[in-house]
CHARMM-style PDB file with segment names, atoms N, HN, CA, C and O in Angstrom:
ATOM      1  N   MET     1      12.643   5.324 -34.409  1.00  0.00      PROA
ATOM      2  CA  MET     1      11.156   4.017 -33.964  1.00  0.00      PROA
ATOM      3  C   MET     1      10.701   3.376 -33.059  1.00  0.00      PROA
ATOM      4  O   MET     1       9.728   3.497 -32.315  1.00  0.00      PROA
ATOM      5  N   LYS     2      11.506   2.662 -33.182  1.00  0.00      PROA
ATOM      6  HN  LYS     2      12.297   2.564 -33.787  1.00  0.00      PROA
ATOM      7  CA  LYS     2      11.681   1.748 -31.534  1.00  0.00      PROA
ATOM      8  C   LYS     2      12.299   2.318 -30.471  1.00  0.00      PROA
ATOM      9  O   LYS     2      13.046   1.528 -29.893  1.00  0.00      PROA
ATOM     10  N   ALA     3      12.249   3.566 -29.940  1.00  0.00      PROA
ATOM     11  HN  ALA     3      11.642   4.207 -30.410  1.00  0.00      PROA
ATOM     12  CA  ALA     3      13.264   3.910 -28.765  1.00  0.00      PROA
ATOM     13  C   ALA     3      11.867   5.155 -28.313  1.00  0.00      PROA
ATOM     14  O   ALA     3      11.628   5.629 -27.202  1.00  0.00      PROA
ATOM     15  N   LYS     4      11.262   5.363 -29.423  1.00  0.00      PROA
ATOM     16  HN  LYS     4      11.455   4.977 -30.325  1.00  0.00      PROA
ATOM     17  CA  LYS     4      10.246   5.925 -29.320  1.00  0.00      PROA
ATOM     18  C   LYS     4       8.610   5.928 -28.629  1.00  0.00      PROA
ATOM     19  O   LYS     4       7.747   6.604 -28.070  1.00  0.00      PROA
ATOM     20  N   LEU     5       9.125   4.084 -29.380  1.00  0.00      PROA
ATOM     21  HN  LEU     5       9.827   3.535 -29.834  1.00  0.00      PROA
ATOM     22  CA  LEU     5       7.643   3.437 -28.933  1.00  0.00      PROA
ATOM     23  C   LEU     5       8.375   2.560 -26.988  1.00  0.00      PROA
ATOM     24  O   LEU     5       7.694   2.259 -26.008  1.00  0.00      PROA
ATOM     25  N   LEU     6       9.621   2.458 -27.148  1.00  0.00      PROA
ATOM     26  HN  LEU     6      10.174   2.703 -27.944  1.00  0.00      PROA
ATOM     27  CA  LEU     6      10.038   2.364 -25.329  1.00  0.00      PROA
ATOM     28  C   LEU     6       9.165   3.920 -24.703  1.00  0.00      PROA
ATOM     29  O   LEU     6       7.997   4.016 -24.327  1.00  0.00      PROA
ATOM     30  N   LEU     7      10.094   4.853 -24.768  1.00  0.00      PROA
ATOM     31  HN  LEU     7      11.043   4.775 -25.073  1.00  0.00      PROA
ATOM     32  CA  LEU     7       9.788   5.435 -24.282  1.00  0.00      PROA
ATOM     33  C   LEU     7       8.072   6.258 -23.935  1.00  0.00      PROA
ATOM     34  O   LEU     7       7.796   7.135 -23.116  1.00  0.00      PROA
ATOM     35  N   LEU     8       7.257   5.595 -24.849  1.00  0.00      PROA
ATOM     36  HN  LEU     8       7.481   4.883 -25.514  1.00  0.00      PROA
ATOM     37  CA  LEU     8       5.809   5.800 -25.008  1.00  0.00      PROA
ATOM     38  C   LEU     8       5.534   4.702 -23.385  1.00  0.00      PROA
ATOM     39  O   LEU     8       5.051   5.118 -22.332  1.00  0.00      PROA
ATOM     40  N   PHE     9       6.040   3.216 -23.681  1.00  0.00      PROA
ATOM     41  HN  PHE     9       6.433   2.878 -24.536  1.00  0.00      PROA
ATOM     42  CA  PHE     9       5.284   2.346 -22.782  1.00  0.00      PROA
ATOM     43  C   PHE     9       5.833   2.820 -21.090  1.00  0.00      PROA
ATOM     44  O   PHE     9       5.121   2.901 -20.089  1.00  0.00      PROA
ATOM     45  N   PHE    10       7.271   3.071 -21.203  1.00  0.00      PROA
ATOM     46  HN  PHE    10       7.848   3.005 -22.017  1.00  0.00      PROA
ATOM     47  CA  PHE    10       7.826   3.682 -19.570  1.00  0.00      PROA
ATOM     48  C   PHE    10       6.436   4.684 -19.613  1.00  0.00      PROA
ATOM     49  O   PHE    10       5.400   4.067 -19.861  1.00  0.00      PROA
ATOM     50  N   LEU    11       6.336   5.739 -19.461  1.00  0.00      PROA
ATOM     51  HN  LEU    11       7.177   6.241 -19.259  1.00  0.00      PROA
ATOM     52  CA  LEU    11       5.814   6.864 -19.817  1.00  0.00      PROA
ATOM     53  C   LEU    11       4.250   6.387 -19.124  1.00  0.00      PROA
ATOM     54  O   LEU    11       3.593   6.877 -18.206  1.00  0.00      PROA
ATOM     55  N   MET    12       4.050   5.395 -19.882  1.00  0.00      PROA
ATOM     56  HN  MET    12       4.584   4.996 -20.628  1.00  0.00      PROA
ATOM     57  CA  MET    12       2.477   4.698 -19.554  1.00  0.00      PROA
ATOM     58  C   MET    12       2.411   4.057 -18.760  1.00  0.00      PROA
ATOM     59  O   MET    12       1.301   4.034 -18.228  1.00  0.00      PROA
ATOM     60  N   GLY    13       3.446   3.180 -18.185  1.00  0.00      PROA
ATOM     61  HN  GLY    13       4.348   3.199 -18.617  1.00  0.00      PROA
ATOM     62  CA  GLY    13       3.912   2.782 -17.130  1.00  0.00      PROA
ATOM     63  C   GLY    13       4.142   3.327 -15.946  1.00  0.00      PROA
ATOM     64  O   GLY    13       3.531   2.908 -14.962  1.00  0.00      PROA
ATOM     65  N   LEU    14       4.987   4.265 -15.854  1.00  0.00      PROA
ATOM     66  HN  LEU    14       5.484   4.605 -16.653  1.00  0.00      PROA
ATOM     67  CA  LEU    14       4.091   5.661 -14.483  1.00  0.00      PROA
ATOM     68  C   LEU    14       3.366   5.732 -14.183  1.00  0.00      PROA
ATOM     69  O   LEU    14       3.009   5.260 -13.104  1.00  0.00      PROA
ATOM     70  N   LEU    15       2.343   6.686 -15.332  1.00  0.00      PROA
ATOM     71  HN  LEU    15       2.632   7.070 -16.209  1.00  0.00      PROA
ATOM     72  CA  LEU    15       1.425   6.986 -15.464  1.00  0.00      PROA
ATOM     73  C   LEU    15       0.355   6.276 -14.440  1.00  0.00      PROA
ATOM     74  O   LEU    15      -0.512   6.867 -13.798  1.00  0.00      PROA
ATOM     75  N   THR    16       0.646   4.752 -14.442  1.00  0.00      PROA
ATOM     76  HN  THR    16       1.351   4.271 -14.964  1.00  0.00      PROA
ATOM     77  CA  THR    16      -0.038   3.714 -14.249  1.00  0.00      PROA
ATOM     78  C   THR    16       0.161   3.723 -12.401  1.00  0.00      PROA
ATOM     79  O   THR    16      -0.776   3.239 -11.766  1.00  0.00      PROA
ATOM     80  N   ILE    17       0.686   3.961 -12.060  1.00  0.00      PROA
ATOM     81  HN  ILE    17       1.447   4.354 -12.576  1.00  0.00      PROA
ATOM     82  CA  ILE    17       1.506   3.463 -10.730  1.00  0.00      PROA
ATOM     83  C   ILE    17       1.120   4.603 -10.741  1.00  0.00      PROA
ATOM     84  O   ILE    17      -0.079   4.348 -10.849  1.00  0.00      PROA
ATOM     85  N   CYS    18       1.186   6.175 -10.706  1.00  0.00      PROA
ATOM     86  HN  CYS    18       2.160   6.382 -10.619  1.00  0.00      PROA
ATOM     87  CA  CYS    18       0.665   7.582  -9.662  1.00  0.00      PROA
ATOM     88  C   CYS    18      -0.412   7.588  -9.927  1.00  0.00      PROA
ATOM     89  O   CYS    18      -1.033   8.399  -9.239  1.00  0.00      PROA
ATOM     90  N   VAL    19      -1.353   6.751 -11.034  1.00  0.00      PROA
ATOM     91  HN  VAL    19      -0.849   6.093 -11.593  1.00  0.00      PROA
ATOM     92  CA  VAL    19      -2.989   6.474 -10.703  1.00  0.00      PROA
ATOM     93  C   VAL    19      -3.043   5.617  -9.659  1.00  0.00      PROA
ATOM     94  O   VAL    19      -4.112   5.192  -9.223  1.00  0.00      PROA
ATOM     95  N   GLU    20      -2.253   5.398  -9.330  1.00  0.00      PROA
ATOM     96  HN  GLU    20      -1.384   5.743  -9.685  1.00  0.00      PROA
ATOM     97  CA  GLU    20      -3.072   4.002  -8.641  1.00  0.00      PROA
ATOM     98  C   GLU    20      -2.447   3.886  -6.509  1.00  0.00      PROA
ATOM     99  O   GLU    20      -3.031   3.483  -5.503  1.00  0.00      PROA
ATOM    100  N   LEU    21      -1.123   4.450  -6.739  1.00  0.00      PROA
ATOM    101  HN  LEU    21      -0.649   4.777  -7.556  1.00  0.00      PROA
ATOM    102  CA  LEU    21      -1.016   4.302  -5.717  1.00  0.00      PROA
ATOM    103  C   LEU    21      -2.281   6.085  -4.714  1.00  0.00      PROA
ATOM    104  O   LEU    21      -2.751   7.177  -5.032  1.00  0.00      PROA
ATOM    105  N   PRO    22      -2.203   5.292  -3.679  1.00  0.00      PROA
ATOM    106  CA  PRO    22      -3.282   5.719  -2.688  1.00  0.00      PROA
ATOM    107  C   PRO    22      -2.205   7.194  -1.877  1.00  0.00      PROA
ATOM    108  O   PRO    22      -1.161   7.212  -1.224  1.00  0.00      PROA
ATOM    109  N   SER    23      -3.237   8.335  -2.412  1.00  0.00      PROA
ATOM    110  HN  SER    23      -4.085   8.321  -2.942  1.00  0.00      PROA
ATOM    111  CA  SER    23      -3.266   9.180  -1.720  1.00  0.00      PROA
ATOM    112  C   SER    23      -3.474   9.991  -0.238  1.00  0.00      PROA
ATOM    113  O   SER    23      -4.622  10.425  -0.136  1.00  0.00      PROA
ATOM    114  N   ALA    24      -2.368  10.366   1.247  1.00  0.00      PROA
ATOM    115  HN  ALA    24      -1.436  10.013   1.164  1.00  0.00      PROA
ATOM    116  CA  ALA    24      -2.603   9.942   2.112  1.00  0.00      PROA
ATOM    117  C   ALA    24      -2.884  11.672   2.360  1.00  0.00      PROA
ATOM    118  O   ALA    24      -2.192  12.395   3.078  1.00  0.00      PROA
ATOM    119  N   ALA    25      -3.853  12.009   1.715  1.00  0.00      PROA
ATOM    120  HN  ALA    25      -4.414  11.422   1.132  1.00  0.00      PROA
ATOM    121  CA  ALA    25      -4.124  13.692   1.791  1.00  0.00      PROA
ATOM    122  C   ALA    25      -5.761  12.842   2.516  1.00  0.00      PROA
ATOM    123  O   ALA    25      -6.250  11.855   1.966  1.00  0.00      PROA
ATOM    124  N   GLY    26      -6.208  13.314   3.451  1.00  0.00      PROA
ATOM    125  HN  GLY    26      -5.810  14.116   3.898  1.00  0.00      PROA
ATOM    126  CA  GLY    26      -8.290  13.115   3.943  1.00  0.00      PROA
ATOM    127  C   GLY    26      -8.517  11.360   4.346  1.00  0.00      PROA
ATOM    128  O   GLY    26      -9.568  10.723   4.415  1.00  0.00      PROA
ATOM    129  N   GLN    27      -7.079  10.910   4.569  1.00  0.00      PROA
ATOM    130  HN  GLN    27      -6.225  11.428   4.513  1.00  0.00      PROA
ATOM    131  CA  GLN    27      -7.690  10.101   4.660  1.00  0.00      PROA
ATOM    132  C   GLN    27      -7.124   9.790   6.400  1.00  0.00      PROA
ATOM    133  O   GLN    27      -6.038  10.198   6.812  1.00  0.00      PROA
ATOM    134  N   LYS    28      -7.963   9.119   7.119  1.00  0.00      PROA
ATOM    135  HN  LYS    28      -8.845   8.787   6.785  1.00  0.00      PROA
ATOM    136  CA  LYS    28      -7.759   8.719   8.766  1.00  0.00      PROA
ATOM    137  C   LYS    28      -6.806   7.625   9.363  1.00  0.00      PROA
ATOM    138  O   LYS    28      -6.812   6.398   9.260  1.00  0.00      PROA
ATOM    139  N   VAL    29      -6.000   8.484  10.010  1.00  0.00      PROA
ATOM    140  HN  VAL    29      -5.995   9.481  10.093  1.00  0.00      PROA
ATOM    141  CA  VAL    29      -4.925   7.335  10.135  1.00  0.00      PROA
ATOM    142  C   VAL    29      -5.627   7.211  12.073  1.00  0.00      PROA
ATOM    143  O   VAL    29      -5.575   7.902  13.090  1.00  0.00      PROA
ATOM    144  N   ARG    30      -6.348   5.611  11.551  1.00  0.00      PROA
ATOM    145  HN  ARG    30      -6.390   5.049  10.725  1.00  0.00      PROA
ATOM    146  CA  ARG    30      -6.480   5.103  13.046  1.00  0.00      PROA
ATOM    147  C   ARG    30      -5.320   5.290  14.102  1.00  0.00      PROA
ATOM    148  O   ARG    30      -4.243   5.766  13.745  1.00  0.00      PROA
ATOM    149  N   PRO    31      -5.532   4.951  15.263  1.00  0.00      PROA
ATOM    150  CA  PRO    31      -4.889   4.944  16.487  1.00  0.00      PROA
ATOM    151  C   PRO    31      -3.936   3.315  16.650  1.00  0.00      PROA
ATOM    152  O   PRO    31      -4.202   2.185  16.243  1.00  0.00      PROA
ATOM    153  N   GLY    32      -3.024   3.746  17.259  1.00  0.00      PROA
ATOM    154  HN  GLY    32      -2.807   4.665  17.589  1.00  0.00      PROA
ATOM    155  CA  GLY    32      -2.447   2.374  17.824  1.00  0.00      PROA
ATOM    156  C   GLY    32      -1.251   2.497  16.769  1.00  0.00      PROA
ATOM    157  O   GLY    32      -0.904   3.625  16.419  1.00  0.00      PROA
ATOM    158  N   ARG    33      -0.447   1.071  16.119  1.00  0.00      PROA
ATOM    159  HN  ARG    33      -0.729   0.154  16.403  1.00  0.00      PROA
ATOM    160  CA  ARG    33       0.755   1.259  15.414  1.00  0.00      PROA
ATOM    161  C   ARG    33       0.741  -0.104  14.744  1.00  0.00      PROA
ATOM    162  O   ARG    33      -0.046  -0.927  15.212  1.00  0.00      PROA
ATOM    163  N   CYS    34       1.603  -0.505  13.576  1.00  0.00      PROA
ATOM    164  HN  CYS    34       2.241   0.164  13.196  1.00  0.00      PROA
ATOM    165  CA  CYS    34       1.608  -1.611  13.389  1.00  0.00      PROA
ATOM    166  C   CYS    34       2.702  -2.404  13.822  1.00  0.00      PROA
ATOM    167  O   CYS    34       3.790  -1.919  14.130  1.00  0.00      PROA
ATOM    168  N   PRO    35       2.358  -3.960  13.862  1.00  0.00      PROA
ATOM    169  CA  PRO    35       3.715  -4.407  14.457  1.00  0.00      PROA
ATOM    170  C   PRO    35       4.716  -4.938  13.549  1.00  0.00      PROA
ATOM    171  O   PRO    35       4.281  -5.174  12.422  1.00  0.00      PROA
ATOM    172  N   ARG    36       5.754  -5.149  13.717  1.00  0.00      PROA
ATOM    173  HN  ARG    36       6.108  -4.957  14.632  1.00  0.00      PROA
ATOM    174  CA  ARG    36       6.929  -5.293  12.905  1.00  0.00      PROA
ATOM    175  C   ARG    36       6.686  -6.494  12.357  1.00  0.00      PROA
ATOM    176  O   ARG    36       6.213  -7.585  12.674  1.00  0.00      PROA
ATOM    177  N   PRO    37       7.302  -5.782  11.157  1.00  0.00      PROA
ATOM    178  CA  PRO    37       7.019  -7.886   9.745  1.00  0.00      PROA
ATOM    179  C   PRO    37       7.876  -8.416  10.733  1.00  0.00      PROA
ATOM    180  O   PRO    37       8.532  -7.856  11.612  1.00  0.00      PROA
ATOM    181  N   THR    38       7.673 -10.241  10.253  1.00  0.00      PROA
ATOM    182  HN  THR    38       7.140 -10.695   9.539  1.00  0.00      PROA
ATOM    183  CA  THR    38       8.483 -10.978  11.152  1.00  0.00      PROA
ATOM    184  C   THR    38       8.294 -11.837   9.256  1.00  0.00      PROA
ATOM    185  O   THR    38       7.466 -12.493   8.624  1.00  0.00      PROA
ATOM    186  N   GLY    39       9.580 -11.285   9.085  1.00  0.00      PROA
ATOM    187  HN  GLY    39      10.253 -10.753   9.599  1.00  0.00      PROA
ATOM    188  CA  GLY    39       9.579 -11.977   7.827  1.00  0.00      PROA
ATOM    189  C   GLY    39       8.697 -11.543   6.636  1.00  0.00      PROA
ATOM    190  O   GLY    39       7.735 -10.777   6.699  1.00  0.00      PROA
ATOM    191  N   PHE    40       9.388 -12.418   5.084  1.00  0.00      PROA
ATOM    192  HN  PHE    40      10.169 -13.040   5.033  1.00  0.00      PROA
ATOM    193  CA  PHE    40       8.346 -11.803   4.030  1.00  0.00      PROA
ATOM    194  C   PHE    40       6.743 -12.487   4.539  1.00  0.00      PROA
ATOM    195  O   PHE    40       6.674 -13.615   5.028  1.00  0.00      PROA
ATOM    196  N   GLY    41       5.760 -11.776   4.372  1.00  0.00      PROA
ATOM    197  HN  GLY    41       5.815 -10.860   3.976  1.00  0.00      PROA
ATOM    198  CA  GLY    41       4.484 -12.121   4.113  1.00  0.00      PROA
ATOM    199  C   GLY    41       3.830 -11.537   2.214  1.00  0.00      PROA
ATOM    200  O   GLY    41       4.117 -10.538   1.553  1.00  0.00      PROA
ATOM    201  N   THR    42       3.026 -12.566   1.955  1.00  0.00      PROA
ATOM    202  HN  THR    42       2.794 -13.377   2.491  1.00  0.00      PROA
ATOM    203  CA  THR    42       2.225 -12.581   0.898  1.00  0.00      PROA
ATOM    204  C   THR    42       2.493 -10.792   0.379  1.00  0.00      PROA
ATOM    205  O   THR    42       2.570  -9.738   1.011  1.00  0.00      PROA
ATOM    206  N   CYS    43       2.575 -11.160  -1.105  1.00  0.00      PROA
ATOM    207  HN  CYS    43       2.512 -12.016  -1.619  1.00  0.00      PROA
ATOM    208  CA  CYS    43       3.082  -9.736  -1.697  1.00  0.00      PROA
ATOM    209  C   CYS    43       1.954  -8.805  -1.832  1.00  0.00      PROA
ATOM    210  O   CYS    43       2.114  -7.590  -1.712  1.00  0.00      PROA
ATOM    211  N   ASP    44       0.702  -9.401  -2.104  1.00  0.00      PROA
ATOM    212  HN  ASP    44       0.572 -10.388  -2.202  1.00  0.00      PROA
ATOM    213  CA  ASP    44      -0.986  -9.146  -2.268  1.00  0.00      PROA
ATOM    214  C   ASP    44      -0.921  -8.097  -1.537  1.00  0.00      PROA
ATOM    215  O   ASP    44      -0.158  -7.896  -0.592  1.00  0.00      PROA
ATOM    216  N   GLU    45      -1.919  -7.248  -2.074  1.00  0.00      PROA
ATOM    217  HN  GLU    45      -2.538  -7.412  -2.842  1.00  0.00      PROA
ATOM    218  CA  GLU    45      -1.963  -5.347  -1.626  1.00  0.00      PROA
ATOM    219  C   GLU    45      -3.894  -5.752  -1.068  1.00  0.00      PROA
ATOM    220  O   GLU    45      -4.617  -5.219  -1.909  1.00  0.00      PROA
ATOM    221  N   ARG    46      -4.530  -6.289  -0.262  1.00  0.00      PROA
ATOM    222  HN  ARG    46      -3.943  -6.722   0.422  1.00  0.00      PROA
ATOM    223  CA  ARG    46      -5.183  -6.476   0.739  1.00  0.00      PROA
ATOM    224  C   ARG    46      -6.488  -5.346   1.899  1.00  0.00      PROA
ATOM    225  O   ARG    46      -7.523  -5.314   2.565  1.00  0.00      PROA
ATOM    226  N   CYS    47      -5.336  -4.642   1.376  1.00  0.00      PROA
ATOM    227  HN  CYS    47      -4.495  -4.667   0.835  1.00  0.00      PROA
ATOM    228  CA  CYS    47      -5.318  -2.922   2.057  1.00  0.00      PROA
ATOM    229  C   CYS    47      -4.822  -1.572   1.268  1.00  0.00      PROA
ATOM    230  O   CYS    47      -3.882  -1.741   0.492  1.00  0.00      PROA
ATOM    231  N   ARG    48      -5.268  -0.475   1.367  1.00  0.00      PROA
ATOM    232  HN  ARG    48      -6.032  -0.337   1.998  1.00  0.00      PROA
ATOM    233  CA  ARG    48      -5.306   0.724   0.430  1.00  0.00      PROA
ATOM    234  C   ARG    48      -4.646   2.057   2.070  1.00  0.00      PROA
ATOM    235  O   ARG    48      -3.905   3.039   2.036  1.00  0.00      PROA
ATOM    236  N   SER    49      -5.095   1.650   2.772  1.00  0.00      PROA
ATOM    237  HN  SER    49      -5.698   0.853   2.799  1.00  0.00      PROA
ATOM    238  CA  SER    49      -5.391   2.360   4.078  1.00  0.00      PROA
ATOM    239  C   SER    49      -6.076   1.809   5.563  1.00  0.00      PROA
ATOM    240  O   SER    49      -6.449   0.639   5.488  1.00  0.00      PROA
ATOM    241  N   ASP    50      -6.235   2.276   6.507  1.00  0.00      PROA
ATOM    242  HN  ASP    50      -5.932   3.227   6.568  1.00  0.00      PROA
ATOM    243  CA  ASP    50      -6.468   2.471   7.372  1.00  0.00      PROA
ATOM    244  C   ASP    50      -7.895   2.315   8.022  1.00  0.00      PROA
ATOM    245  O   ASP    50      -8.315   1.974   9.127  1.00  0.00      PROA
ATOM    246  N   ALA    51      -8.536   2.788   6.630  1.00  0.00      PROA
ATOM    247  HN  ALA    51      -8.195   3.065   5.732  1.00  0.00      PROA
ATOM    248  CA  ALA    51      -9.736   2.743   6.496  1.00  0.00      PROA
ATOM    249  C   ALA    51     -10.754   2.365   6.140  1.00  0.00      PROA
ATOM    250  O   ALA    51     -11.973   2.506   6.240  1.00  0.00      PROA
ATOM    251  N   SER    52      -9.345   1.401   5.312  1.00  0.00      PROA
ATOM    252  HN  SER    52      -8.355   1.287   5.231  1.00  0.00      PROA
ATOM    253  CA  SER    52     -10.714  -0.295   4.544  1.00  0.00      PROA
ATOM    254  C   SER    52      -9.722  -1.248   5.399  1.00  0.00      PROA
ATOM    255  O   SER    52      -8.655  -1.691   4.975  1.00  0.00      PROA
ATOM    256  N   CYS    53     -10.206  -1.454   6.529  1.00  0.00      PROA
ATOM    257  HN  CYS    53     -11.073  -1.094   6.874  1.00  0.00      PROA
ATOM    258  CA  CYS    53      -9.638  -1.578   7.791  1.00  0.00      PROA
ATOM    259  C   CYS    53     -10.921  -2.208   8.227  1.00  0.00      PROA
ATOM    260  O   CYS    53     -11.908  -1.483   8.109  1.00  0.00      PROA
ATOM    261  N   PRO    54     -11.167  -3.763   8.850  1.00  0.00      PROA
ATOM    262  CA  PRO    54     -11.796  -3.642  10.423  1.00  0.00      PROA
ATOM    263  C   PRO    54     -11.734  -2.325  11.109  1.00  0.00      PROA
ATOM    264  O   PRO    54     -10.775  -1.608  10.823  1.00  0.00      PROA
ATOM    265  N   ARG    55     -12.689  -1.853  12.051  1.00  0.00      PROA
ATOM    266  HN  ARG    55     -13.468  -2.435  12.283  1.00  0.00      PROA
ATOM    267  CA  ARG    55     -12.415  -1.438  13.693  1.00  0.00      PROA
ATOM    268  C   ARG    55     -11.942  -2.108  14.196  1.00  0.00      PROA
ATOM    269  O   ARG    55     -12.379  -3.177  14.620  1.00  0.00      PROA
ATOM    270  N   GLY    56     -10.492  -1.490  14.333  1.00  0.00      PROA
ATOM    271  HN  GLY    56     -10.137  -0.621  13.988  1.00  0.00      PROA
ATOM    272  CA  GLY    56      -9.593  -1.794  15.827  1.00  0.00      PROA
ATOM    273  C   GLY    56      -8.598  -2.790  15.023  1.00  0.00      PROA
ATOM    274  O   GLY    56      -8.074  -3.640  15.742  1.00  0.00      PROA
ATOM    275  N   GLN    57      -8.169  -2.832  13.323  1.00  0.00      PROA
ATOM    276  HN  GLN    57      -8.594  -2.141  12.738  1.00  0.00      PROA
ATOM    277  CA  GLN    57      -7.199  -3.458  12.457  1.00  0.00      PROA
ATOM    278  C   GLN    57      -6.178  -1.825  11.921  1.00  0.00      PROA
ATOM    279  O   GLN    57      -6.537  -0.647  11.928  1.00  0.00      PROA
ATOM    280  N   LYS    58      -5.350  -2.222  11.665  1.00  0.00      PROA
ATOM    281  HN  LYS    58      -5.059  -3.179  11.659  1.00  0.00      PROA
ATOM    282  CA  LYS    58      -4.303  -0.721  10.876  1.00  0.00      PROA
ATOM    283  C   LYS    58      -4.189  -1.205   9.696  1.00  0.00      PROA
ATOM    284  O   LYS    58      -4.605  -2.364   9.682  1.00  0.00      PROA
ATOM    285  N   CYS    59      -3.773  -0.810   8.575  1.00  0.00      PROA
ATOM    286  HN  CYS    59      -3.436   0.131   8.587  1.00  0.00      PROA
ATOM    287  CA  CYS    59      -3.591  -1.186   6.789  1.00  0.00      PROA
ATOM    288  C   CYS    59      -1.863  -1.208   7.554  1.00  0.00      PROA
ATOM    289  O   CYS    59      -1.397  -0.188   8.061  1.00  0.00      PROA
ATOM    290  N   CYS    60      -1.027  -2.647   7.505  1.00  0.00      PROA
ATOM    291  HN  CYS    60      -1.406  -3.476   7.093  1.00  0.00      PROA
ATOM    292  CA  CYS    60       0.183  -2.462   7.472  1.00  0.00      PROA
ATOM    293  C   CYS    60       1.060  -3.438   6.995  1.00  0.00      PROA
ATOM    294  O   CYS    60       0.522  -4.508   6.711  1.00  0.00      PROA
ATOM    295  N   SER    61       2.034  -3.371   6.862  1.00  0.00      PROA
ATOM    296  HN  SER    61       2.471  -2.502   7.092  1.00  0.00      PROA
ATOM    297  CA  SER    61       2.861  -3.821   5.301  1.00  0.00      PROA
ATOM    298  C   SER    61       3.127  -5.391   6.236  1.00  0.00      PROA
ATOM    299  O   SER    61       3.288  -5.515   7.450  1.00  0.00      PROA
ATOM    300  N   ASN    62       3.102  -6.283   5.342  1.00  0.00      PROA
ATOM    301  HN  ASN    62       2.971  -6.182   4.355  1.00  0.00      PROA
ATOM    302  CA  ASN    62       3.662  -7.896   5.940  1.00  0.00      PROA
ATOM    303  C   ASN    62       5.130  -7.924   5.328  1.00  0.00      PROA
ATOM    304  O   ASN    62       5.588  -8.941   5.848  1.00  0.00      PROA
ATOM    305  N   GLY    63       5.779  -7.579   4.807  1.00  0.00      PROA
ATOM    306  HN  GLY    63       5.406  -6.752   4.384  1.00  0.00      PROA
ATOM    307  CA  GLY    63       7.229  -7.522   4.793  1.00  0.00      PROA
ATOM    308  C   GLY    63       7.232  -7.511   3.390  1.00  0.00      PROA
ATOM    309  O   GLY    63       8.277  -7.191   2.823  1.00  0.00      PROA
ATOM    310  N   CYS    64       5.797  -7.938   2.445  1.00  0.00      PROA
ATOM    311  HN  CYS    64       4.948  -8.198   2.905  1.00  0.00      PROA
ATOM    312  CA  CYS    64       6.044  -7.514   1.621  1.00  0.00      PROA
ATOM    313  C   CYS    64       4.722  -6.965   0.558  1.00  0.00      PROA
ATOM    314  O   CYS    64       4.853  -6.781  -0.652  1.00  0.00      PROA
ATOM    315  N   GLY    65       3.923  -6.839   1.053  1.00  0.00      PROA
ATOM    316  HN  GLY    65       3.816  -6.988   2.036  1.00  0.00      PROA
ATOM    317  CA  GLY    65       2.677  -6.565   0.578  1.00  0.00      PROA
ATOM    318  C   GLY    65       2.157  -5.651   1.867  1.00  0.00      PROA
ATOM    319  O   GLY    65       2.937  -5.230   2.721  1.00  0.00      PROA
ATOM    320  N   HSD    66       0.433  -5.354   1.884  1.00  0.00      PROA
ATOM    321  HN  HSD    66      -0.201  -5.696   1.190  1.00  0.00      PROA
ATOM    322  CA  HSD    66      -0.048  -5.020   2.938  1.00  0.00      PROA
ATOM    323  C   HSD    66      -1.576  -5.734   3.498  1.00  0.00      PROA
ATOM    324  O   HSD    66      -2.363  -6.305   2.743  1.00  0.00      PROA
ATOM    325  N   ALA    67      -1.717  -5.609   4.528  1.00  0.00      PROA
ATOM    326  HN  ALA    67      -1.078  -5.146   5.142  1.00  0.00      PROA
ATOM    327  CA  ALA    67      -2.363  -6.448   5.028  1.00  0.00      PROA
ATOM    328  C   ALA    67      -3.008  -5.731   6.029  1.00  0.00      PROA
ATOM    329  O   ALA    67      -2.682  -4.544   6.058  1.00  0.00      PROA
ATOM    330  N   CYS    68      -3.978  -6.151   7.017  1.00  0.00      PROA
ATOM    331  HN  CYS    68      -4.243  -7.115   6.994  1.00  0.00      PROA
ATOM    332  CA  CYS    68      -5.034  -5.546   8.098  1.00  0.00      PROA
ATOM    333  C   CYS    68      -4.547  -6.277   8.794  1.00  0.00      PROA
ATOM    334  O   CYS    68      -4.171  -7.441   8.657  1.00  0.00      PROA
ATOM    335  N   THR    69      -4.538  -5.428   9.780  1.00  0.00      PROA
ATOM    336  HN  THR    69      -4.843  -4.482   9.891  1.00  0.00      PROA
ATOM    337  CA  THR    69      -3.683  -6.275  11.729  1.00  0.00      PROA
ATOM    338  C   THR    69      -3.924  -5.685  11.915  1.00  0.00      PROA
ATOM    339  O   THR    69      -3.902  -4.566  11.402  1.00  0.00      PROA
ATOM    340  N   ARG    70      -4.526  -6.292  13.260  1.00  0.00      PROA
ATOM    341  HN  ARG    70      -4.544  -7.201  13.677  1.00  0.00      PROA
ATOM    342  CA  ARG    70      -4.467  -5.785  14.823  1.00  0.00      PROA
ATOM    343  C   ARG    70      -3.221  -4.570  15.289  1.00  0.00      PROA
ATOM    344  O   ARG    70      -1.996  -4.693  15.311  1.00  0.00      PROA
ATOM    345  N   ALA    71      -4.233  -3.198  15.689  1.00  0.00      PROA
ATOM    346  HN  ALA    71      -5.228  -3.098  15.671  1.00  0.00      PROA
ATOM    347  CA  ALA    71      -3.106  -2.545  16.492  1.00  0.00      PROA
ATOM    348  C   ALA    71      -2.576  -2.702  17.314  1.00  0.00      PROA
ATOM    349  O   ALA    71      -3.365  -2.994  18.213  1.00  0.00      PROA
ATOM    350  N   ILE    72      -1.496  -2.699  17.686  1.00  0.00      PROA
ATOM    351  HN  ILE    72      -0.855  -2.462  16.956  1.00  0.00      PROA
ATOM    352  CA  ILE    72      -0.517  -2.466  18.593  1.00  0.00      PROA
ATOM    353  C   ILE    72      -0.610  -1.286  19.638  1.00  0.00      PROA
ATOM    354  O   ILE    72      -0.206  -0.201  19.220  1.00  0.00      PROA
ATOM    355  N   PHE    73      -1.111  -1.336  21.015  1.00  0.00      PROA
ATOM    356  HN  PHE    73      -1.440  -2.218  21.354  1.00  0.00      PROA
ATOM    357  CA  PHE    73      -0.973   0.472  21.999  1.00  0.00      PROA
ATOM    358  C   PHE    73      -0.184   0.217  22.281  1.00  0.00      PROA
ATOM    359  O   PHE    73       0.620  -0.578  21.794  1.00  0.00      PROA
ATOM    360  N   GLY    74      -0.154   0.837  23.203  1.00  0.00      PROA
ATOM    361  HN  GLY    74      -0.808   1.482  23.599  1.00  0.00      PROA
ATOM    362  CA  GLY    74       1.153   0.818  23.965  1.00  0.00      PROA
ATOM    363  C   GLY    74       2.845   0.926  23.865  1.00  0.00      PROA
ATOM    364  OT1 GLY    74       3.530   0.841  24.884  1.00  0.00      PROA
TER     365      GLY     74
END
C-alpha cells in the first residue's frame, strides 16, 4: 500500500511538471540573442517565452531562473 501511494505521488508530480512546461510550438522567438549569464541570478521564473517580455527584450536564463533581458544583436 505504501509503495502504491508513493507511486501515485510521483506520477502526480510528473504530470504537474508536464502541464507547467511551456510548449515551444507556435511561440514566436524574437530576434537577437540572450547574454551569457554571469553567475547565479534569482531562481524566479519571471517569464515563460519572448512573447511575455516587453518589446526589445527576450526571456533569458539568469543562471538559475528566467527573466526578461535586453537582446544582444551582432
